[in-house]
Chimera marker file (.cmm) of the C-alpha trace (Angstrom):
<marker_set name="trace">
<marker id="1" x="2.676" y="-3.579" z="17.114" r="1" g="1" b="0" radius="0.5"/>
<marker id="2" x="5.412" y="-4.644" z="14.514" r="1" g="1" b="0" radius="0.5"/>
<marker id="3" x="9.094" y="-4.177" z="15.472" r="1" g="1" b="0" radius="0.5"/>
<marker id="4" x="10.678" y="-1.203" z="13.774" r="1" g="1" b="0" radius="0.5"/>
<marker id="5" x="13.214" y="-1.742" z="11.194" r="1" g="1" b="0" radius="0.5"/>
<marker id="6" x="16.710" y="-0.873" z="12.156" r="1" g="1" b="0" radius="0.5"/>
<marker id="7" x="18.174" y="-0.771" z="8.706" r="1" g="1" b="0" radius="0.5"/>
<marker id="8" x="18.422" y="2.616" z="7.018" r="1" g="1" b="0" radius="0.5"/>
<marker id="9" x="15.343" y="3.201" z="4.741" r="1" g="1" b="0" radius="0.5"/>
<marker id="10" x="15.621" y="3.240" z="1.223" r="1" g="1" b="0" radius="0.5"/>
<marker id="11" x="13.567" y="6.243" z="0.385" r="1" g="1" b="0" radius="0.5"/>
<marker id="12" x="13.959" y="6.163" z="-3.229" r="1" g="1" b="0" radius="0.5"/>
<marker id="13" x="12.723" y="2.529" z="-3.089" r="1" g="1" b="0" radius="0.5"/>
<marker id="14" x="9.893" y="3.587" z="-1.084" r="1" g="1" b="0" radius="0.5"/>
<marker id="15" x="8.947" y="6.000" z="-3.151" r="1" g="1" b="0" radius="0.5"/>
<marker id="16" x="9.174" y="4.139" z="-6.401" r="1" g="1" b="0" radius="0.5"/>
<marker id="17" x="6.823" y="1.496" z="-4.487" r="1" g="1" b="0" radius="0.5"/>
<marker id="18" x="4.435" y="4.280" z="-3.611" r="1" g="1" b="0" radius="0.5"/>
<marker id="19" x="4.144" y="5.743" z="-7.402" r="1" g="1" b="0" radius="0.5"/>
<marker id="20" x="3.531" y="1.767" z="-8.224" r="1" g="1" b="0" radius="0.5"/>
<marker id="21" x="0.642" y="1.655" z="-5.793" r="1" g="1" b="0" radius="0.5"/>
<marker id="22" x="-0.549" y="5.227" z="-6.908" r="1" g="1" b="0" radius="0.5"/>
<marker id="23" x="-0.823" y="3.363" z="-10.578" r="1" g="1" b="0" radius="0.5"/>
<marker id="24" x="-2.301" y="0.305" z="-9.307" r="1" g="1" b="0" radius="0.5"/>
<marker id="25" x="-5.074" y="2.485" z="-7.537" r="1" g="1" b="0" radius="0.5"/>
<marker id="26" x="-5.682" y="4.067" z="-10.660" r="1" g="1" b="0" radius="0.5"/>
<marker id="27" x="-5.935" y="0.814" z="-12.776" r="1" g="1" b="0" radius="0.5"/>
<marker id="28" x="-8.257" y="-0.668" z="-10.043" r="1" g="1" b="0" radius="0.5"/>
<marker id="29" x="-10.724" y="2.673" z="-10.098" r="1" g="1" b="0" radius="0.5"/>
<marker id="30" x="-11.067" y="2.261" z="-14.020" r="1" g="1" b="0" radius="0.5"/>
<marker id="31" x="-11.053" y="-1.733" z="-13.721" r="1" g="1" b="0" radius="0.5"/>
<marker id="32" x="-12.897" y="-2.503" z="-10.339" r="1" g="1" b="0" radius="0.5"/>
<marker id="33" x="-15.857" y="-4.453" z="-12.068" r="1" g="1" b="0" radius="0.5"/>
<marker id="34" x="-13.818" y="-6.285" z="-14.582" r="1" g="1" b="0" radius="0.5"/>
<marker id="35" x="-12.527" y="-9.969" z="-13.871" r="1" g="1" b="0" radius="0.5"/>
<marker id="36" x="-8.822" y="-9.167" z="-13.175" r="1" g="1" b="0" radius="0.5"/>
<marker id="37" x="-9.700" y="-6.509" z="-10.249" r="1" g="1" b="0" radius="0.5"/>
<marker id="38" x="-8.830" y="-8.647" z="-7.714" r="1" g="1" b="0" radius="0.5"/>
<marker id="39" x="-5.406" y="-9.178" z="-9.511" r="1" g="1" b="0" radius="0.5"/>
<marker id="40" x="-4.794" y="-5.634" z="-9.291" r="1" g="1" b="0" radius="0.5"/>
<marker id="41" x="-5.606" y="-5.497" z="-5.318" r="1" g="1" b="0" radius="0.5"/>
<marker id="42" x="-3.546" y="-8.601" z="-4.666" r="1" g="1" b="0" radius="0.5"/>
<marker id="43" x="-0.455" y="-6.833" z="-6.542" r="1" g="1" b="0" radius="0.5"/>
<marker id="44" x="-1.170" y="-3.751" z="-4.845" r="1" g="1" b="0" radius="0.5"/>
<marker id="45" x="-1.270" y="-5.666" z="-1.358" r="1" g="1" b="0" radius="0.5"/>
<marker id="46" x="1.925" y="-7.348" z="-2.045" r="1" g="1" b="0" radius="0.5"/>
<marker id="47" x="3.759" y="-4.081" z="-2.533" r="1" g="1" b="0" radius="0.5"/>
<marker id="48" x="2.228" y="-1.978" z="0.151" r="1" g="1" b="0" radius="0.5"/>
<marker id="49" x="3.167" y="-4.806" z="2.744" r="1" g="1" b="0" radius="0.5"/>
<marker id="50" x="6.500" y="-5.000" z="1.713" r="1" g="1" b="0" radius="0.5"/>
<marker id="51" x="7.002" y="-1.389" z="1.990" r="1" g="1" b="0" radius="0.5"/>
<marker id="52" x="5.564" y="-1.478" z="5.421" r="1" g="1" b="0" radius="0.5"/>
<marker id="53" x="8.135" y="-4.213" z="6.475" r="1" g="1" b="0" radius="0.5"/>
<marker id="54" x="10.923" y="-1.804" z="4.843" r="1" g="1" b="0" radius="0.5"/>
<marker id="55" x="9.840" y="0.648" z="7.485" r="1" g="1" b="0" radius="0.5"/>
<marker id="56" x="7.512" y="2.877" z="5.467" r="1" g="1" b="0" radius="0.5"/>
<marker id="57" x="4.716" y="3.903" z="8.424" r="1" g="1" b="0" radius="0.5"/>
<marker id="58" x="3.303" y="6.889" z="6.716" r="1" g="1" b="0" radius="0.5"/>
<marker id="59" x="-0.042" y="7.864" z="5.198" r="1" g="1" b="0" radius="0.5"/>
<marker id="60" x="-0.459" y="7.025" z="1.709" r="1" g="1" b="0" radius="0.5"/>
<marker id="61" x="-1.483" y="10.065" z="-0.483" r="1" g="1" b="0" radius="0.5"/>
<marker id="62" x="-5.337" y="10.065" z="-1.448" r="1" g="1" b="0" radius="0.5"/>
<marker id="63" x="-4.570" y="8.938" z="-5.108" r="1" g="1" b="0" radius="0.5"/>
<marker id="64" x="-2.326" y="5.850" z="-3.914" r="1" g="1" b="0" radius="0.5"/>
<marker id="65" x="-4.828" y="4.541" z="-1.663" r="1" g="1" b="0" radius="0.5"/>
<marker id="66" x="-7.853" y="2.103" z="-2.558" r="1" g="1" b="0" radius="0.5"/>
<marker id="67" x="-11.188" y="1.938" z="-0.643" r="1" g="1" b="0" radius="0.5"/>
<marker id="68" x="-10.598" y="0.933" z="3.171" r="1" g="1" b="0" radius="0.5"/>
<marker id="69" x="-12.446" y="-2.161" z="2.889" r="1" g="1" b="0" radius="0.5"/>
<marker id="70" x="-9.925" y="-3.105" z="0.351" r="1" g="1" b="0" radius="0.5"/>
<marker id="71" x="-6.722" y="-1.850" z="2.369" r="1" g="1" b="0" radius="0.5"/>
<marker id="72" x="-4.438" y="-4.337" z="3.817" r="1" g="1" b="0" radius="0.5"/>
<marker id="73" x="-5.292" y="-4.707" z="7.785" r="1" g="1" b="0" radius="0.5"/>
<marker id="74" x="-1.356" y="-3.982" z="8.290" r="1" g="1" b="0" radius="0.5"/>
<marker id="75" x="-1.881" y="-0.415" z="6.794" r="1" g="1" b="0" radius="0.5"/>
<marker id="76" x="-4.852" y="0.098" z="8.440" r="1" g="1" b="0" radius="0.5"/>
<marker id="77" x="-3.722" y="-0.835" z="11.911" r="1" g="1" b="0" radius="0.5"/>
<marker id="78" x="-0.916" y="1.646" z="11.592" r="1" g="1" b="0" radius="0.5"/>
<marker id="79" x="-3.045" y="4.608" z="11.861" r="1" g="1" b="0" radius="0.5"/>
<marker id="80" x="-5.933" y="2.913" z="14.473" r="1" g="1" b="0" radius="0.5"/>
<marker id="81" x="-6.538" y="5.364" z="17.146" r="1" g="1" b="0" radius="0.5"/>
<marker id="82" x="-5.846" y="3.449" z="20.523" r="1" g="1" b="0" radius="0.5"/>
<link id1="1" id2="2" r="1" g="1" b="0" radius="0.2"/>
<link id1="2" id2="3" r="1" g="1" b="0" radius="0.2"/>
<link id1="3" id2="4" r="1" g="1" b="0" radius="0.2"/>
<link id1="4" id2="5" r="1" g="1" b="0" radius="0.2"/>
<link id1="5" id2="6" r="1" g="1" b="0" radius="0.2"/>
<link id1="6" id2="7" r="1" g="1" b="0" radius="0.2"/>
<link id1="7" id2="8" r="1" g="1" b="0" radius="0.2"/>
<link id1="8" id2="9" r="1" g="1" b="0" radius="0.2"/>
<link id1="9" id2="10" r="1" g="1" b="0" radius="0.2"/>
<link id1="10" id2="11" r="1" g="1" b="0" radius="0.2"/>
<link id1="11" id2="12" r="1" g="1" b="0" radius="0.2"/>
<link id1="12" id2="13" r="1" g="1" b="0" radius="0.2"/>
<link id1="13" id2="14" r="1" g="1" b="0" radius="0.2"/>
<link id1="14" id2="15" r="1" g="1" b="0" radius="0.2"/>
<link id1="15" id2="16" r="1" g="1" b="0" radius="0.2"/>
<link id1="16" id2="17" r="1" g="1" b="0" radius="0.2"/>
<link id1="17" id2="18" r="1" g="1" b="0" radius="0.2"/>
<link id1="18" id2="19" r="1" g="1" b="0" radius="0.2"/>
<link id1="19" id2="20" r="1" g="1" b="0" radius="0.2"/>
<link id1="20" id2="21" r="1" g="1" b="0" radius="0.2"/>
<link id1="21" id2="22" r="1" g="1" b="0" radius="0.2"/>
<link id1="22" id2="23" r="1" g="1" b="0" radius="0.2"/>
<link id1="23" id2="24" r="1" g="1" b="0" radius="0.2"/>
<link id1="24" id2="25" r="1" g="1" b="0" radius="0.2"/>
<link id1="25" id2="26" r="1" g="1" b="0" radius="0.2"/>
<link id1="26" id2="27" r="1" g="1" b="0" radius="0.2"/>
<link id1="27" id2="28" r="1" g="1" b="0" radius="0.2"/>
<link id1="28" id2="29" r="1" g="1" b="0" radius="0.2"/>
<link id1="29" id2="30" r="1" g="1" b="0" radius="0.2"/>
<link id1="30" id2="31" r="1" g="1" b="0" radius="0.2"/>
<link id1="31" id2="32" r="1" g="1" b="0" radius="0.2"/>
<link id1="32" id2="33" r="1" g="1" b="0" radius="0.2"/>
<link id1="33" id2="34" r="1" g="1" b="0" radius="0.2"/>
<link id1="34" id2="35" r="1" g="1" b="0" radius="0.2"/>
<link id1="35" id2="36" r="1" g="1" b="0" radius="0.2"/>
<link id1="36" id2="37" r="1" g="1" b="0" radius="0.2"/>
<link id1="37" id2="38" r="1" g="1" b="0" radius="0.2"/>
<link id1="38" id2="39" r="1" g="1" b="0" radius="0.2"/>
<link id1="39" id2="40" r="1" g="1" b="0" radius="0.2"/>
<link id1="40" id2="41" r="1" g="1" b="0" radius="0.2"/>
<link id1="41" id2="42" r="1" g="1" b="0" radius="0.2"/>
<link id1="42" id2="43" r="1" g="1" b="0" radius="0.2"/>
<link id1="43" id2="44" r="1" g="1" b="0" radius="0.2"/>
<link id1="44" id2="45" r="1" g="1" b="0" radius="0.2"/>
<link id1="45" id2="46" r="1" g="1" b="0" radius="0.2"/>
<link id1="46" id2="47" r="1" g="1" b="0" radius="0.2"/>
<link id1="47" id2="48" r="1" g="1" b="0" radius="0.2"/>
<link id1="48" id2="49" r="1" g="1" b="0" radius="0.2"/>
<link id1="49" id2="50" r="1" g="1" b="0" radius="0.2"/>
<link id1="50" id2="51" r="1" g="1" b="0" radius="0.2"/>
<link id1="51" id2="52" r="1" g="1" b="0" radius="0.2"/>
<link id1="52" id2="53" r="1" g="1" b="0" radius="0.2"/>
<link id1="53" id2="54" r="1" g="1" b="0" radius="0.2"/>
<link id1="54" id2="55" r="1" g="1" b="0" radius="0.2"/>
<link id1="55" id2="56" r="1" g="1" b="0" radius="0.2"/>
<link id1="56" id2="57" r="1" g="1" b="0" radius="0.2"/>
<link id1="57" id2="58" r="1" g="1" b="0" radius="0.2"/>
<link id1="58" id2="59" r="1" g="1" b="0" radius="0.2"/>
<link id1="59" id2="60" r="1" g="1" b="0" radius="0.2"/>
<link id1="60" id2="61" r="1" g="1" b="0" radius="0.2"/>
<link id1="61" id2="62" r="1" g="1" b="0" radius="0.2"/>
<link id1="62" id2="63" r="1" g="1" b="0" radius="0.2"/>
<link id1="63" id2="64" r="1" g="1" b="0" radius="0.2"/>
<link id1="64" id2="65" r="1" g="1" b="0" radius="0.2"/>
<link id1="65" id2="66" r="1" g="1" b="0" radius="0.2"/>
<link id1="66" id2="67" r="1" g="1" b="0" radius="0.2"/>
<link id1="67" id2="68" r="1" g="1" b="0" radius="0.2"/>
<link id1="68" id2="69" r="1" g="1" b="0" radius="0.2"/>
<link id1="69" id2="70" r="1" g="1" b="0" radius="0.2"/>
<link id1="70" id2="71" r="1" g="1" b="0" radius="0.2"/>
<link id1="71" id2="72" r="1" g="1" b="0" radius="0.2"/>
<link id1="72" id2="73" r="1" g="1" b="0" radius="0.2"/>
<link id1="73" id2="74" r="1" g="1" b="0" radius="0.2"/>
<link id1="74" id2="75" r="1" g="1" b="0" radius="0.2"/>
<link id1="75" id2="76" r="1" g="1" b="0" radius="0.2"/>
<link id1="76" id2="77" r="1" g="1" b="0" radius="0.2"/>
<link id1="77" id2="78" r="1" g="1" b="0" radius="0.2"/>
<link id1="78" id2="79" r="1" g="1" b="0" radius="0.2"/>
<link id1="79" id2="80" r="1" g="1" b="0" radius="0.2"/>
<link id1="80" id2="81" r="1" g="1" b="0" radius="0.2"/>
<link id1="81" id2="82" r="1" g="1" b="0" radius="0.2"/>
</marker_set>
């Protein structure tokens, strides 16, 4: 399990990043068969991984998610039943 960040979380920054994830997810849904779809997924992963490193451990809204097969394992592992 990833160590918990002990520095206070900047909620405004995380909300801005989550909104960007929603934008990227919508962009991917409209372009999932386009040549640049993989670039959208890479950008999405980079932002979500950064959010997790900053202490974000909440489920995303459905509009902000990609299909599970495209979600980073770091995110999926947060909600894995043990």
